[in-house]
C-alpha positions in Angstrom: 90.3 85.0 132.6 86.5 84.2 132.2 84.3 82.4 134.6 84.4 78.6 134.6 81.6 77.1 132.5 79.4 74.9 134.6 76.3 72.9 134.1 72.9 74.4 135.1 72.5 71.8 137.9 76.1 72.3 139.3 77.0 74.6 142.2 79.9 76.9 141.9 83.3 75.9 143.2 83.0 76.1 147.0 85.7 76.4 149.6 85.2 76.8 153.4 88.4 77.7 155.3 88.2 77.4 159.1 90.0 79.9 161.4 90.8 82.6 158.8 91.0 84.9 161.8 92.1 83.9 165.3 90.2 86.1 167.8 86.5 85.0 167.5 85.4 81.8 169.2 84.8 80.4 165.8 85.4 81.7 162.3 85.1 80.5 158.7 85.7 82.0 155.3 83.3 80.7 152.6 84.0 81.2 148.9 81.3 80.3 146.4 82.6 81.2 143.0 83.5 84.8 143.3 81.4 85.4 146.3 83.4 85.6 149.6 82.0 85.9 153.1 83.8 86.1 156.4 81.8 84.5 159.2 82.9 85.1 162.8 81.1 83.7 165.9 81.5 85.3 169.3 80.0 84.2 172.6 78.5 86.6 175.0 77.7 85.7 178.6 74.3 87.3 178.4 71.0 86.9 176.7 68.3 89.3 175.3 66.1 90.8 178.1 63.1 88.6 177.2 65.3 85.5 178.0 66.9 86.6 181.3 66.4 84.1 184.1 65.0 81.4 181.8 68.1 79.3 181.6 68.2 79.3 177.9 70.4 80.8 175.3 70.1 82.7 172.0 71.7 82.7 168.6 71.6 85.8 166.4 73.5 87.2 163.4 74.6 90.5 161.8 75.3 90.9 158.1 77.1 93.6 156.1 78.7 94.2 152.8 82.1 95.9 152.8 82.4 99.1 150.8 84.6 97.4 148.2 82.6 94.2 147.9 80.9 95.3 144.7 81.9 97.2 141.5 80.4 100.4 142.9 81.4 101.3 146.4 78.8 100.5 149.1 78.2 103.1 151.7 78.9 101.8 155.2 75.8 101.4 157.4 76.5 103.4 160.5 75.0 104.3 163.8 72.5 101.4 164.0 70.8 102.6 160.8 70.7 99.6 158.4 68.8 99.1 155.2 65.7 96.9 155.0 67.7 94.4 152.9 70.4 94.1 155.5 67.7 93.6 158.3 65.9 91.0 156.3 69.1 89.0 155.5 70.5 89.0 159.1 67.1 87.9 160.4 67.2 85.1 157.9 70.6 84.0 158.9 69.6 84.0 162.6 66.4 82.0 162.0 68.3 79.5 160.0 71.0 78.9 162.7 68.4 78.8 165.5 66.5 76.0 163.7 69.4 73.6 164.5 70.2 74.7 168.0 68.7 73.4 171.3 68.8 76.7 173.3 68.3 74.9 176.6 71.7 73.2 176.2 73.4 76.5 175.5 72.7 78.1 178.9 72.3 81.8 179.4 74.7 82.9 176.7 74.4 84.3 173.2 76.2 83.2 170.1 76.4 86.1 167.7 77.7 85.6 164.2 79.0 88.4 162.0 78.8 87.8 158.3 80.8 90.3 156.4 80.7 90.1 152.6 84.2 90.7 151.3 83.2 90.2 147.6 79.8 89.8 146.2 78.8 87.9 143.0 75.3 86.6 143.9 74.2 84.4 146.7 75.6 86.3 149.6 72.8 85.4 152.0 72.9 81.7 151.2 76.7 81.7 151.4 76.4 83.5 154.8 74.1 80.8 156.2 76.4 78.0 155.0 79.6 79.6 156.3 78.0 80.8 159.6 77.0 77.3 160.5 80.7 76.2 160.4 81.8 79.2 162.5 79.0 78.6 165.0 79.9 74.9 165.2 83.5 75.7 166.0 82.5 78.2 168.7 80.2 75.5 170.3 83.1 73.0 170.2 85.2 75.5 172.1 82.5 75.7 174.8 82.4 71.9 175.0 86.2 71.6 175.2 86.6 74.1 178.0 83.6 72.6 180.0 81.4 75.6 179.7 78.6 73.4 178.5 78.1 69.6 178.9 76.0 68.7 175.9 76.2 69.8 172.2 73.3 72.1 171.5 73.6 71.7 167.7 71.0 69.2 166.5 71.7 69.1 162.8 73.5 70.7 159.9 71.9 73.6 158.0 72.9 75.1 154.7 71.4 77.2 151.9 71.6 77.7 148.2 70.0 79.9 145.5 68.2 78.6 142.5 66.2 80.1 139.7 64.8 79.9 136.2 66.6 81.7 133.4 65.3 81.4 129.9 63.0 78.6 130.8 65.8 76.5 132.4 66.5 75.8 136.0 69.9 77.0 137.2 71.3 76.4 140.7 73.6 78.6 142.8 73.0 81.9 140.9 75.9 84.3 140.4 75.0 88.0 139.8 74.7 87.6 136.0 72.2 84.7 136.3 70.3 86.3 139.2 69.8 89.6 137.3 68.3 87.7 134.4 66.1 85.3 136.4 62.4 84.8 135.6 62.1 83.1 139.0 64.4 83.5 141.9 64.5 81.3 145.0 66.6 80.7 148.1 66.2 77.4 150.0 67.4 76.8 153.5 67.4 73.1 154.6 68.7 70.8 157.3 70.7 67.6 156.7 67.6 65.6 157.7 66.0 67.1 154.6 63.6 69.4 156.5 63.0 72.8 155.0 63.8 75.8 157.2 62.8 78.6 154.8 61.8 79.1 151.2 62.1 82.6 149.6 60.7 82.3 146.1 59.7 85.2 143.8 58.3 85.4 140.3 60.4 88.2 138.9 58.5 88.3 135.5 55.7 85.8 135.5 54.0 83.4 137.9 55.0 79.7 138.2 53.3 76.4 139.0 53.4 74.2 142.1 55.0 71.6 139.9 57.8 74.0 139.0 58.3 74.9 142.7 58.7 71.1 143.4 61.4 70.9 140.7 63.2 73.9 142.1 63.2 72.4 145.6 64.5 69.1 144.3 67.4 70.6 142.4 68.3 72.9 145.3 68.3 70.0 147.7 70.9 68.2 145.6 73.2 71.2 145.7 72.7 71.6 149.5 73.7 68.0 150.0 77.0 68.8 148.5 77.4 71.8 150.8 76.9 69.6 153.9 79.9 67.5 152.8 82.0 70.6 152.4 80.8 71.9 155.8 81.7 68.6 157.5 85.2 68.7 156.0 85.8 72.2 157.1 84.6 71.5 160.6 86.8 68.4 160.8 89.8 70.5 159.8 88.9 73.2 162.2 88.5 70.9 165.2 92.2 70.1 165.0 92.9 73.5 166.5 90.6 72.8 169.4 91.4 69.2 170.3 
């Protein structure tokens, strides 16, 4: 069966399932088309050395692609040796999540989110950010429900989507086929308030104008707004397990 035909301004079918696994403090499985990422949030009663004694917390993330996540087997990254791509993506996920967390309300604890790509078909980093936010929110709700913290440290929603120009036309939420043929490739991370967290934009073949950049952002924002609704529904469903 072939892929579902979609309009260039339409995101892929998205599903976020809360609690796909039971042991983490919060977990979510995000499926964006054929891309699937398992996001698990765990809480550690410690902070990095540079934050010890400051009464503030930390949020960080790790990212990996399972060996069978692509058509050709990926070699596992072992012994702390990770590729530059992996390093860059997990830092992006961490920055994105920290942008919507008031660390002073978290106390001296760390939320670490593991994003494991089960199946990759483009947009794994943006899917990781979107799914990780749901996992993190469920973990925070557990802290609130058991009285570990008094105030919710999450200040806003955050989600991300890819967008690009293929054959002179703007396409949103690129799968692998679209991404590999893109003239311009961009990832946008944004909060529900409409504030930009990060833009990663690259001219793969030729440069593009500021006007084109504005169009890319506008189209990506429309897709991200749809993701906020899907995130909210997943969180609402996931809260039933806690409350």
